BAROFI-418662 format. One record per atom (N, C-alpha, C, O): residue number from 1; atom name; x negated, z, y negated. Coordinates in steps of 0.1 Angstrom, whole numbers. Layout:
BEGIN
REC  nr atom  east    up north
REC NUM   CA     X     Z     Y
...
This chain:
BEGIN
REC  nr atom  east    up north
REC   1    N -1694  1786 -1090
REC   1   CA -1690  1795 -1081
REC   1    C -1677  1801 -1083
REC   1    O -1673  1806 -1094
REC   2    N -1667  1801 -1070
REC   2   CA -1655  1807 -1074
REC   2    C -1655  1818 -1075
REC   2    O -1665  1824 -1071
REC   3    N -1644  1826 -1083
REC   3   CA -1645  1837 -1086
REC   3    C -1641  1848 -1074
REC   3    O -1641  1860 -1077
REC   4    N -1639  1845 -1063
REC   4   CA -1636  1853 -1051
REC   4    C -1651  1853 -1043
REC   4    O -1652  1860 -1032
REC   5    N -1662  1847 -1049
REC   5   CA -1676  1851 -1043
REC   5    C -1680  1858 -1057
REC   5    O -1678  1854 -1068
REC   6    N -1687  1869 -1051
REC   6   CA -1695  1876 -1063
REC   6    C -1711  1873 -1056
REC   6    O -1721  1877 -1061
REC   7    N -1711  1866 -1046
REC   7   CA -1724  1863 -1044
REC   7    C -1725  1848 -1040
REC   7    O -1716  1845 -1033
REC   8    N -1734  1838 -1044
REC   8   CA -1730  1824 -1042
REC   8    C -1735  1819 -1029
REC   8    O -1747  1819 -1027
REC   9    N -1727  1814 -1019
REC   9   CA -1730  1810 -1008
REC   9    C -1743  1803 -1005
REC   9    O -1750  1805  -995
REC  10    N -1746  1794 -1014
REC  10   CA -1759  1786 -1017
REC  10    C -1768  1795 -1015
REC  10    O -1777  1790 -1008
REC  11    N -1770  1807 -1018
REC  11   CA -1782  1815 -1019
REC  11    C -1785  1820 -1005
REC  11    O -1796  1823 -1001
REC  12    N -1772  1820  -996
REC  12   CA -1776  1827  -983
REC  12    C -1786  1816  -973
REC  12    O -1792  1821  -964
REC  13    N -1785  1804  -974
REC  13   CA -1791  1795  -969
REC  13    C -1805  1796  -972
REC  13    O -1810  1800  -983
REC  14    N -1813  1792  -960
REC  14   CA -1829  1793  -960
REC  14    C -1830  1779  -957
REC  14    O -1822  1773  -950
REC  15    N -1843  1772  -963
REC  15   CA -1846  1758  -960
REC  15    C -1858  1758  -954
REC  15    O -1866  1768  -955
REC  16    N -1861  1746  -949
REC  16   CA -1877  1744  -940
REC  16    C -1887  1746  -951
REC  16    O -1897  1752  -950
REC  17    N -1884  1740  -962
REC  17   CA -1898  1742  -971
REC  17    C -1897  1755  -981
REC  17    O -1903  1756  -991
REC  18    N -1888  1764  -977
REC  18   CA -1889  1777  -986
REC  18    C -1901  1786  -980
REC  18    O -1906  1786  -968
REC  19    N -1904  1793  -988
REC  19   CA -1913  1807  -983
REC  19    C -1904  1817  -976
REC  19    O -1898  1826  -982
REC  20    N -1905  1816  -965
REC  20   CA -1900  1823  -958
REC  20    C -1902  1838  -953
REC  20    O -1894  1846  -952
REC  21    N -1918  1840  -952
REC  21   CA -1922  1856  -954
REC  21    C -1914  1865  -966
REC  21    O -1910  1876  -965
REC  22    N -1915  1854  -981
REC  22   CA -1914  1863  -991
REC  22    C -1896  1864  -993
REC  22    O -1890  1873  -999
REC  23    N -1889  1852  -985
REC  23   CA -1876  1857  -990
REC  23    C -1870  1864  -977
REC  23    O -1860  1871  -977
REC  24    N -1876  1863  -968
REC  24   CA -1871  1876  -957
REC  24    C -1876  1892  -957
REC  24    O -1872  1902  -950
REC  25    N -1884  1889  -967
REC  25   CA -1892  1904  -969
REC  25    C -1903  1906  -957
REC  25    O -1903  1918  -955
REC  26    N -1909  1901  -951
REC  26   CA -1914  1903  -938
REC  26    C -1924  1914  -940
REC  26    O -1926  1920  -930
REC  27    N -1931  1917  -951
REC  27   CA -1939  1926  -957
REC  27    C -1933  1940  -953
REC  27    O -1939  1948  -945
REC  28    N -1920  1942  -959
REC  28   CA -1918  1958  -957
REC  28    C -1903  1958  -953
REC  28    O -1896  1968  -955
REC  29    N -1897  1947  -947
REC  29   CA -1886  1953  -939
REC  29    C -1884  1945  -927
REC  29    O -1888  1934  -923
REC  30    N -1875  1956  -919
REC  30   CA -1875  1951  -905
REC  30    C -1869  1938  -904
REC  30    O -1861  1935  -913
REC  31    N -1871  1928  -893
REC  31   CA -1861  1914  -895
REC  31    C -1856  1911  -881
REC  31    O -1863  1911  -870
REC  32    N -1843  1910  -882
REC  32   CA -1833  1909  -872
REC  32    C -1830  1894  -867
REC  32    O -1821  1890  -875
REC  33    N -1833  1886  -858
REC  33   CA -1825  1872  -857
REC  33    C -1817  1871  -846
REC  33    O -1819  1877  -835
REC  34    N -1807  1863  -850
REC  34   CA -1797  1862  -842
REC  34    C -1796  1843  -838
REC  34    O -1796  1835  -847
REC  35    N -1796  1841  -824
REC  35   CA -1797  1829  -825
REC  35    C -1784  1821  -817
REC  35    O -1781  1824  -805
REC  36    N -1777  1810  -827
REC  36   CA -1765  1805  -822
REC  36    C -1753  1810  -825
REC  36    O -1744  1809  -817
REC  37    N -1753  1819  -837
REC  37   CA -1738  1827  -841
REC  37    C -1728  1822  -840
REC  37    O -1719  1829  -838
REC  38    N -1726  1808  -842
REC  38   CA -1716  1801  -842
REC  38    C -1705  1805  -850
REC  38    O -1709  1806  -862
REC  39    N -1689  1808  -847
REC  39   CA -1682  1813  -854
REC  39    C -1679  1828  -856
REC  39    O -1670  1834  -861
REC  40    N -1690  1833  -849
REC  40   CA -1689  1850  -847
REC  40    C -1694  1857  -859
REC  40    O -1700  1851  -867
REC  41    N -1691  1870  -859
REC  41   CA -1695  1878  -872
REC  41    C -1700  1889  -867
REC  41    O -1699  1899  -875
REC  42    N -1706  1891  -855
REC  42   CA -1715  1902  -849
REC  42    C -1726  1905  -859
REC  42    O -1727  1917  -865
REC  43    N -1735  1895  -862
REC  43   CA -1743  1894  -871
REC  43    C -1741  1901  -886
REC  43    O -1751  1905  -893
REC  44    N -1729  1901  -890
REC  44   CA -1723  1903  -901
REC  44    C -1720  1921  -900
REC  44    O -1724  1930  -908
REC  45    N -1714  1923  -891
REC  45   CA -1713  1942  -888
REC  45    C -1727  1946  -887
REC  45    O -1730  1957  -893
REC  46    N -1737  1941  -880
REC  46   CA -1749  1947  -880
REC  46    C -1756  1946  -893
REC  46    O -1763  1955  -895
REC  47    N -1755  1936  -901
REC  47   CA -1763  1936  -915
REC  47    C -1755  1946  -923
REC  47    O -1762  1954  -928
REC  48    N -1741  1947  -924
REC  48   CA -1735  1957  -933
REC  48    C -1738  1972  -929
REC  48    O -1735  1982  -936
REC  49    N -1743  1972  -919
REC  49   CA -1748  1989  -910
REC  49    C -1759  1993  -915
REC  49    O -1762  2004  -917
REC  50    N -1768  1981  -918
REC  50   CA -1784  1983  -920
REC  50    C -1789  1975  -929
REC  50    O -1797  1965  -927
REC  51    N -1785  1980  -942
REC  51   CA -1788  1974  -958
REC  51    C -1805  1973  -960
REC  51    O -1811  1965  -968
REC  52    N -1811  1982  -951
REC  52   CA -1827  1982  -954
REC  52    C -1835  1969  -945
REC  52    O -1847  1966  -946
REC  53    N -1827  1965  -938
REC  53   CA -1833  1954  -927
REC  53    C -1829  1940  -933
REC  53    O -1823  1939  -943
REC  54    N -1833  1930  -927
REC  54   CA -1829  1914  -930
REC  54    C -1825  1909  -916
REC  54    O -1830  1912  -905
REC  55    N -1814  1900  -918
REC  55   CA -1810  1893  -908
REC  55    C -1811  1879  -912
REC  55    O -1809  1874  -923
REC  56    N -1813  1874  -899
REC  56   CA -1816  1856  -900
REC  56    C -1806  1851  -887
REC  56    O -1807  1853  -875
REC  57    N -1798  1845  -893
REC  57   CA -1789  1837  -883
REC  57    C -1793  1824  -882
REC  57    O -1793  1818  -892
REC  58    N -1798  1816  -870
REC  58   CA -1803  1803  -870
REC  58    C -1792  1797  -861
REC  58    O -1788  1802  -851
REC  59    N -1786  1784  -866
REC  59   CA -1776  1779  -863
REC  59    C -1778  1764  -862
REC  59    O -1784  1759  -872
REC  60    N -1774  1756  -851
REC  60   CA -1775  1740  -851
REC  60    C -1762  1734  -858
REC  60    O -1763  1724  -864
REC  61    N -1754  1737  -857
REC  61   CA -1742  1733  -865
REC  61    C -1740  1736  -879
REC  61    O -1736  1747  -882
REC  62    N -1742  1726  -888
REC  62   CA -1741  1727  -901
REC  62    C -1730  1732  -907
REC  62    O -1729  1739  -918
REC  63    N -1717  1728  -897
REC  63   CA -1703  1732  -905
REC  63    C -1701  1747  -903
REC  63    O -1695  1755  -910
REC  64    N -1708  1750  -891
REC  64   CA -1708  1766  -885
REC  64    C -1715  1775  -893
REC  64    O -1712  1787  -895
REC  65    N -1726  1768  -900
REC  65   CA -1737  1776  -909
REC  65    C -1731  1776  -919
REC  65    O -1734  1786  -926
REC  66    N -1720  1768  -925
REC  66   CA -1714  1767  -939
REC  66    C -1709  1778  -942
REC  66    O -1710  1786  -951
REC  67    N -1698  1777  -928
REC  67   CA -1687  1787  -931
REC  67    C -1692  1801  -930
REC  67    O -1684  1810  -932
REC  68    N -1704  1804  -926
REC  68   CA -1711  1815  -922
REC  68    C -1715  1818  -936
REC  68    O -1711  1829  -941
REC  69    N -1723  1811  -940
REC  69   CA -1728  1812  -956
REC  69    C -1718  1817  -962
REC  69    O -1721  1828  -968
REC  70    N -1705  1813  -964
REC  70   CA -1692  1818  -974
REC  70    C -1688  1830  -969
REC  70    O -1685  1839  -977
REC  71    N -1687  1834  -954
REC  71   CA -1685  1848  -951
REC  71    C -1694  1859  -955
REC  71    O -1690  1870  -956
REC  72    N -1709  1855  -958
REC  72   CA -1717  1863  -961
REC  72    C -1717  1867  -976
REC  72    O -1721  1878  -981
REC  73    N -1713  1855  -985
REC  73   CA -1711  1856 -1000
REC  73    C -1697  1866 -1000
REC  73    O -1697  1876 -1008
REC  74    N -1687  1864  -993
REC  74   CA -1674  1871  -997
REC  74    C -1680  1886  -995
REC  74    O -1677  1895 -1002
REC  75    N -1687  1887  -983
REC  75   CA -1689  1904  -978
REC  75    C -1700  1909  -988
REC  75    O -1704  1920  -987
REC  76    N -1708  1900  -999
REC  76   CA -1717  1904 -1008
REC  76    C -1728  1910  -999
REC  76    O -1733  1921 -1004
REC  77    N -1733  1905  -989
REC  77   CA -1743  1912  -981
REC  77    C -1756  1903  -985
REC  77    O -1757  1891  -981
REC  78    N -1766  1909  -992
REC  78   CA -1778  1903  -997
REC  78    C -1789  1905  -989
REC  78    O -1801  1903  -994
REC  79    N -1787  1909  -976
REC  79   CA -1797  1910  -970
REC  79    C -1797  1900  -957
REC  79    O -1805  1902  -948
REC  80    N -1788  1891  -955
REC  80   CA -1787  1880  -946
REC  80    C -1789  1866  -951
REC  80    O -1787  1862  -962
REC  81    N -1796  1859  -940
REC  81   CA -1800  1842  -948
REC  81    C -1796  1838  -934
REC  81    O -1795  1846  -924
REC  82    N -1792  1825  -935
REC  82   CA -1789  1817  -925
REC  82    C -1798  1803  -923
REC  82    O -1799  1797  -934
REC  83    N -1803  1798  -913
REC  83   CA -1808  1786  -912
REC  83    C -1802  1775  -902
REC  83    O -1799  1777  -890
REC  84    N -1801  1764  -908
REC  84   CA -1793  1753  -898
REC  84    C -1806  1745  -893
REC  84    O -1813  1738  -901
REC  85    N -1809  1746  -881
REC  85   CA -1818  1738  -874
REC  85    C -1820  1743  -859
REC  85    O -1815  1751  -852
REC  86    N -1829  1736  -858
REC  86   CA -1834  1743  -841
REC  86    C -1840  1754  -841
REC  86    O -1851  1754  -847
REC  87    N -1838  1763  -835
REC  87   CA -1846  1777  -835
REC  87    C -1862  1777  -830
REC  87    O -1869  1786  -831
REC  88    N -1865  1764  -822
REC  88   CA -1876  1765  -815
REC  88    C -1886  1761  -828
REC  88    O -1897  1765  -827
REC  89    N -1882  1754  -840
REC  89   CA -1890  1751  -850
REC  89    C -1890  1762  -859
REC  89    O -1898  1762  -868
REC  90    N -1882  1772  -857
REC  90   CA -1885  1784  -866
REC  90    C -1897  1792  -862
REC  90    O -1906  1796  -868
REC  91    N -1895  1792  -847
REC  91   CA -1903  1802  -838
REC  91    C -1917  1795  -841
REC  91    O -1927  1801  -844
REC  92    N -1917  1780  -839
REC  92   CA -1934  1775  -839
REC  92    C -1939  1776  -852
REC  92    O -1951  1778  -853
REC  93    N -1931  1775  -866
REC  93   CA -1937  1773  -877
REC  93    C -1931  1780  -888
REC  93    O -1934  1777  -899
REC  94    N -1923  1791  -885
REC  94   CA -1918  1798  -899
REC  94    C -1921  1812  -897
REC  94    O -1926  1819  -906
REC  95    N -1918  1817  -883
REC  95   CA -1919  1831  -880
REC  95    C -1931  1836  -877
REC  95    O -1935  1831  -867
REC  96    N -1941  1845  -883
REC  96   CA -1952  1847  -879
REC  96    C -1955  1856  -866
REC  96    O -1946  1862  -861
REC  97    N -1967  1856  -862
REC  97   CA -1968  1865  -849
REC  97    C -1966  1877  -856
REC  97    O -1970  1881  -866
REC  98    N -1955  1884  -844
REC  98   CA -1953  1900  -848
REC  98    C -1945  1903  -857
REC  98    O -1947  1914  -863
REC  99    N -1936  1895  -862
REC  99   CA -1928  1896  -875
REC  99    C -1913  1901  -870
REC  99    O -1907  1906  -879
REC 100    N -1908  1900  -859
REC 100   CA -1895  1901  -856
REC 100    C -1891  1915  -847
REC 100    O -1895  1917  -836
REC 101    N -1881  1922  -853
REC 101   CA -1879  1936  -848
REC 101    C -1867  1936  -837
REC 101    O -1865  1945  -829
REC 102    N -1860  1924  -837
REC 102   CA -1850  1921  -826
REC 102    C -1847  1908  -825
REC 102    O -1846  1901  -835
REC 103    N -1844  1903  -813
REC 103   CA -1840  1889  -811
REC 103    C -1824  1893  -806
REC 103    O -1823  1903  -798
REC 104    N -1813  1884  -810
REC 104   CA -1803  1885  -799
REC 104    C -1798  1870  -797
REC 104    O -1799  1862  -807
REC 105    N -1793  1867  -785
REC 105   CA -1791  1855  -781
REC 105    C -1778  1855  -771
REC 105    O -1780  1855  -759
REC 106    N -1762  1856  -776
REC 106   CA -1754  1858  -766
REC 106    C -1749  1844  -763
REC 106    O -1747  1835  -771
REC 107    N -1748  1843  -753
REC 107   CA -1742  1830  -745
REC 107    C -1744  1818  -747
REC 107    O -1736  1809  -749
REC 108    N -1758  1818  -746
REC 108   CA -1762  1802  -749
REC 108    C -1758  1793  -739
REC 108    O -1755  1797  -728
REC 109    N -1757  1781  -743
REC 109   CA -1752  1769  -736
REC 109    C -1759  1772  -720
REC 109    O -1771  1772  -719
REC 110    N -1751  1774  -709
REC 110   CA -1756  1772  -694
REC 110    C -1760  1760  -691
REC 110    O -1769  1762  -683
REC 111    N -1758  1748  -693
REC 111   CA -1759  1736  -689
REC 111    C -1765  1739  -673
REC 111    O -1776  1739  -668
REC 112    N -1749  1740  -668
REC 112   CA -1749  1747  -653
REC 112    C -1752  1732  -643
REC 112    O -1756  1734  -631
REC 113    N -1751  1720  -647
REC 113   CA -1756  1711  -636
REC 113    C -1773  1710  -635
REC 113    O -1781  1710  -645
REC 114    N -1776  1710  -620
REC 114   CA -1792  1711  -620
REC 114    C -1797  1700  -627
REC 114    O -1807  1702  -634
REC 115    N -1792  1690  -627
REC 115   CA -1801  1676  -634
REC 115    C -1803  1680  -654
REC 115    O -1812  1676  -661
REC 116    N -1791  1689  -655
REC 116   CA -1793  1695  -671
REC 116    C -1799  1707  -674
REC 116    O -1797  1712  -685
REC 117    N -1807  1714  -664
REC 117   CA -1812  1724  -665
REC 117    C -1823  1725  -676
REC 117    O -1826  1735  -683
REC 118    N -1827  1712  -676
REC 118   CA -1839  1712  -686
REC 118    C -1836  1711  -699
REC 118    O -1845  1709  -707
REC 119    N -1822  1714  -704
REC 119   CA -1818  1716  -718
REC 119    C -1814  1727  -719
REC 119    O -1806  1729  -728
REC 120    N -1817  1738  -712
REC 120   CA -1814  1752  -714
REC 120    C -1824  1758  -725
REC 120    O -1836  1754  -727
REC 121    N -1818  1768  -731
REC 121   CA -1827  1770  -744
REC 121    C -1839  1778  -738
REC 121    O -1851  1774  -739
REC 122    N -1835  1789  -732
REC 122   CA -1847  1798  -728
REC 122    C -1853  1792  -717
REC 122    O -1848  1792  -706
REC 123    N -1865  1785  -719
REC 123   CA -1875  1779  -711
REC 123    C -1889  1790  -710
REC 123    O -1891  1800  -718
REC 124    N -1897  1787  -702
REC 124   CA -1909  1792  -702
REC 124    C -1919  1791  -717
REC 124    O -1926  1800  -722
REC 125    N -1917  1781  -719
REC 125   CA -1924  1780  -733
REC 125    C -1915  1785  -746
REC 125    O -1922  1792  -753
REC 126    N -1902  1784  -749
REC 126   CA -1893  1794  -756
REC 126    C -1896  1808  -754
REC 126    O -1901  1816  -763
REC 127    N -1894  1812  -741
REC 127   CA -1898  1828  -740
REC 127    C -1913  1831  -746
REC 127    O -1915  1842  -751
REC 128    N -1922  1822  -745
REC 128   CA -1934  1825  -751
REC 128    C -1935  1828  -762
REC 128    O -1942  1838  -765
REC 129    N -1929  1818  -771
REC 129   CA -1927  1818  -785
REC 129    C -1917  1833  -790
REC 129    O -1920  1839  -800
REC 130    N -1909  1835  -784
REC 130   CA -1901  1847  -785
REC 130    C -1909  1859  -784
REC 130    O -1909  1868  -792
REC 131    N -1916  1860  -775
REC 131   CA -1925  1871  -770
REC 131    C -1934  1872  -783
REC 131    O -1934  1882  -790
REC 132    N -1941  1862  -788
REC 132   CA -1954  1861  -799
REC 132    C -1946  1865  -809
REC 132    O -1951  1874  -817
REC 133    N -1935  1860  -810
REC 133   CA -1928  1866  -828
REC 133    C -1925  1883  -826
REC 133    O -1924  1889  -836
REC 134    N -1924  1888  -817
REC 134   CA -1919  1900  -815
REC 134    C -1928  1913  -819
REC 134    O -1939  1913  -814
REC 135    N -1925  1921  -827
REC 135   CA -1934  1934  -828
REC 135    C -1935  1939  -816
REC 135    O -1926  1937  -808
REC 136    N -1945  1948  -813
REC 136   CA -1944  1961  -804
REC 136    C -1933  1969  -806
REC 136    O -1930  1975  -816
REC 137    N -1926  1969  -794
REC 137   CA -1914  1978  -795
REC 137    C -1899  1967  -796
REC 137    O -1889  1969  -791
REC 138    N -1901  1957  -804
REC 138   CA -1891  1948  -804
REC 138    C -1880  1946  -795
REC 138    O -1884  1946  -783
REC 139    N -1870  1945  -795
REC 139   CA -1859  1942  -786
REC 139    C -1856  1926  -785
REC 139    O -1858  1918  -793
REC 140    N -1851  1925  -771
REC 140   CA -1844  1911  -772
REC 140    C -1829  1912  -764
REC 140    O -1827  1916  -752
REC 141    N -1820  1909  -771
REC 141   CA -1807  1911  -761
REC 141    C -1802  1894  -758
REC 141    O -1802  1884  -765
REC 142    N -1797  1895  -746
REC 142   CA -1791  1884  -741
REC 142    C -1781  1888  -731
REC 142    O -1781  1899  -726
REC 143    N -1771  1877  -730
REC 143   CA -1759  1878  -723
REC 143    C -1754  1863  -720
REC 143    O -1754  1854  -728
REC 144    N -1749  1863  -708
REC 144   CA -1747  1852  -700
REC 144    C -1737  1853  -691
REC 144    O -1737  1863  -684
REC 145    N -1727  1844  -689
REC 145   CA -1720  1844  -679
REC 145    C -1722  1834  -664
REC 145    O -1714  1831  -655
REC 146    N -1733  1832  -666
REC 146   CA -1738  1821  -656
REC 146    C -1749  1826  -647
REC 146    O -1759  1827  -653
REC 147    N -1749  1829  -634
REC 147   CA -1756  1835  -628
REC 147    C -1771  1828  -627
REC 147    O -1781  1833  -632
REC 148    N -1771  1818  -622
REC 148   CA -1783  1808  -621
REC 148    C -1791  1810  -637
REC 148    O -1803  1813  -637
REC 149    N -1785  1808  -646
REC 149   CA -1792  1810  -658
REC 149    C -1798  1823  -662
REC 149    O -1809  1824  -667
REC 150    N -1789  1835  -657
REC 150   CA -1793  1846  -660
REC 150    C -1806  1848  -650
REC 150    O -1815  1855  -655
REC 151    N -1808  1843  -639
REC 151   CA -1818  1844  -631
REC 151    C -1831  1835  -637
REC 151    O -1842  1840  -636
REC 152    N -1830  1823  -644
REC 152   CA -1840  1818  -648
REC 152    C -1843  1825  -662
REC 152    O -1854  1823  -667
REC 153    N -1835  1832  -668
REC 153   CA -1840  1839  -681
REC 153    C -1847  1853  -677
REC 153    O -1855  1858  -684
REC 154    N -1843  1859  -667
REC 154   CA -1851  1869  -661
REC 154    C -1867  1866  -657
REC 154    O -1877  1872  -659
REC 155    N -1865  1854  -652
REC 155   CA -1880  1848  -649
REC 155    C -1890  1846  -659
REC 155    O -1902  1850  -658
REC 156    N -1883  1837  -669
REC 156   CA -1892  1835  -681
REC 156    C -1895  1850  -689
REC 156    O -1906  1853  -693
REC 157    N -1887  1854  -691
REC 157   CA -1888  1870  -698
REC 157    C -1899  1878  -692
REC 157    O -1907  1884  -700
REC 158    N -1898  1879  -678
REC 158   CA -1908  1887  -670
REC 158    C -1923  1882  -672
REC 158    O -1933  1889  -675
REC 159    N -1921  1869  -670
REC 159   CA -1936  1859  -671
REC 159    C -1943  1866  -684
REC 159    O -1954  1872  -683
REC 160    N -1936  1865  -695
REC 160   CA -1943  1868  -707
REC 160    C -1946  1883  -712
REC 160    O -1950  1886  -723
REC 161    N -1942  1893  -702
REC 161   CA -1944  1905  -704
REC 161    C -1938  1912  -707
REC 161    O -1943  1924  -708
REC 162    N -1924  1910  -710
REC 162   CA -1913  1917  -718
REC 162    C -1906  1925  -707
REC 162    O -1901  1919  -698
REC 163    N -1905  1937  -706
REC 163   CA -1898  1948  -699
REC 163    C -1882  1951  -699
REC 163    O -1876  1952  -709
REC 164    N -1876  1951  -689
REC 164   CA -1862  1950  -690
REC 164    C -1858  1964  -691
REC 164    O -1862  1971  -682
REC 165    N -1851  1970  -698
REC 165   CA -1847  1983  -704
REC 165    C -1830  1984  -698
REC 165    O -1827  1993  -691
REC 166    N -1822  1977  -701
REC 166   CA -1809  1976  -700
REC 166    C -1806  1964  -690
REC 166    O -1813  1954  -690
REC 167    N -1795  1966  -682
REC 167   CA -1788  1955  -673
REC 167    C -1775  1959  -667
REC 167    O -1776  1966  -657
REC 168    N -1763  1954  -672
REC 168   CA -1752  1957  -671
REC 168    C -1744  1946  -668
REC 168    O -1748  1934  -668
REC 169    N -1731  1950  -667
REC 169   CA -1718  1940  -663
REC 169    C -1710  1943  -678
REC 169    O -1708  1954  -682
REC 170    N -1708  1934  -684
REC 170   CA -1701  1934  -697
REC 170    C -1710  1936  -708
REC 170    O -1722  1938  -706
REC 171    N -1703  1935  -720
REC 171   CA -1711  1934  -733
REC 171    C -1709  1948  -738
REC 171    O -1698  1953  -735
REC 172    N -1717  1955  -745
REC 172   CA -1711  1966  -753
REC 172    C -1707  1963  -765
REC 172    O -1710  1952  -771
REC 173    N -1698  1973  -772
REC 173   CA -1692  1971  -781
REC 173    C -1701  1963  -793
REC 173    O -1697  1952  -796
REC 174    N -1712  1969  -798
REC 174   CA -1721  1967  -808
REC 174    C -1724  1949  -806
REC 174    O -1726  1942  -816
REC 175    N -1724  1945  -796
REC 175   CA -1727  1932  -793
REC 175    C -1716  1922  -787
REC 175    O -1719  1911  -782
REC 176    N -1703  1929  -789
REC 176   CA -1692  1921  -787
REC 176    C -1689  1906  -795
REC 176    O -1691  1906  -808
REC 177    N -1685  1896  -789
REC 177   CA -1684  1884  -794
REC 177    C -1674  1877  -789
REC 177    O -1669  1879  -777
REC 178    N -1667  1865  -799
REC 178   CA -1654  1858  -793
REC 178    C -1655  1853  -779
REC 178    O -1645  1850  -772
REC 179    N -1671  1852  -774
REC 179   CA -1671  1843  -763
REC 179    C -1670  1856  -753
REC 179    O -1666  1852  -742
REC 180    N -1673  1869  -753
REC 180   CA -1672  1879  -745
REC 180    C -1659  1882  -744
REC 180    O -1655  1888  -734
REC 181    N -1651  1880  -752
REC 181   CA -1636  1885  -755
REC 181    C -1628  1873  -744
REC 181    O -1621  1876  -734
REC 182    N -1631  1862  -747
REC 182   CA -1625  1852  -738
REC 182    C -1634  1852  -723
REC 182    O -1627  1846  -714
REC 183    N -1646  1857  -720
REC 183   CA -1645  1858  -707
REC 183    C -1639  1870  -697
REC 183    O -1636  1869  -686
REC 184    N -1639  1882  -706
REC 184   CA -1630  1892  -702
REC 184    C -1618  1889  -698
REC 184    O -1614  1892  -687
REC 185    N -1609  1880  -708
REC 185   CA -1597  1877  -706
REC 185    C -1597  1869  -692
REC 185    O -1590  1873  -683
REC 186    N -1605  1859  -690
REC 186   CA -1607  1850  -678
REC 186    C -1610  1860  -667
REC 186    O -1609  1855  -656
REC 187    N -1613  1870  -667
REC 187   CA -1621  1879  -656
REC 187    C -1633  1876  -653
REC 187    O -1638  1881  -643
REC 188    N -1642  1866  -660
REC 188   CA -1654  1863  -656
REC 188    C -1665  1876  -656
REC 188    O -1664  1886  -664
REC 189    N -1674  1873  -647
REC 189   CA -1687  1882  -649
REC 189    C -1696  1879  -658
REC 189    O -1701  1867  -657
REC 190    N -1701  1890  -668
REC 190   CA -1709  1889  -677
REC 190    C -1719  1897  -672
REC 190    O -1718  1908  -667
REC 191    N -1732  1890  -676
REC 191   CA -1744  1899  -674
REC 191    C -1752  1900  -689
REC 191    O -1754  1890  -695
REC 192    N -1755  1911  -692
REC 192   CA -1757  1916  -704
REC 192    C -1769  1925  -700
REC 192    O -1768  1934  -692
REC 193    N -1785  1921  -708
REC 193   CA -1796  1926  -708
REC 193    C -1801  1928  -721
REC 193    O -1798  1922  -732
REC 194    N -1809  1937  -720
REC 194   CA -1817  1941  -731
REC 194    C -1833  1943  -728
REC 194    O -1835  1952  -719
REC 195    N -1842  1937  -733
REC 195   CA -1854  1935  -729
REC 195    C -1864  1940  -744
REC 195    O -1861  1937  -756
REC 196    N -1877  1948  -739
REC 196   CA -1884  1953  -750
REC 196    C -1898  1946  -747
REC 196    O -1901  1942  -735
REC 197    N -1906  1945  -756
REC 197   CA -1919  1943  -760
REC 197    C -1928  1955  -759
REC 197    O -1927  1963  -768
REC 198    N -1934  1956  -751
REC 198   CA -1940  1970  -746
REC 198    C -1954  1969  -755
REC 198    O -1963  1978  -754
């Protein structure tokens, strides 16, 4: 391990065959999950401010996940884990029912063409899996610049009984990302929502 790392980046990764409840401390620590963190550092800011919680980032790109693990190691954040893979597998197989305190899903791919809508990540089935994993009182934050996708997200989350608490144009500072900044520069309208499991 390089001297510039005081934490081994390899220890940040969580793998499919690991003991997830043990590693994530699900018995006594709140778990916050961010889906598709990409190149952003929002989750790192959140983890630095909440050392009594565990943060899990799920990213489909191995290159982005590896870069993220190095950032976590440099910051010596021992309450962050990263998984490279499809978050649907995580929801179905790794996270027990009622184990997640919050989900953050910022700017999922909109797949704007109608024939490609089936590829959108938030569908009725994934909405059901998200709600199943959430503890009572848990929140789900989502932001998108695509109006049709926003409407689909709202239909899916309402159908599984989540309650819309906040809806606004623009992303608040605590959830600001590289994509949010880009859309602001372009003058694009961004819809931001926070949902709660009652």
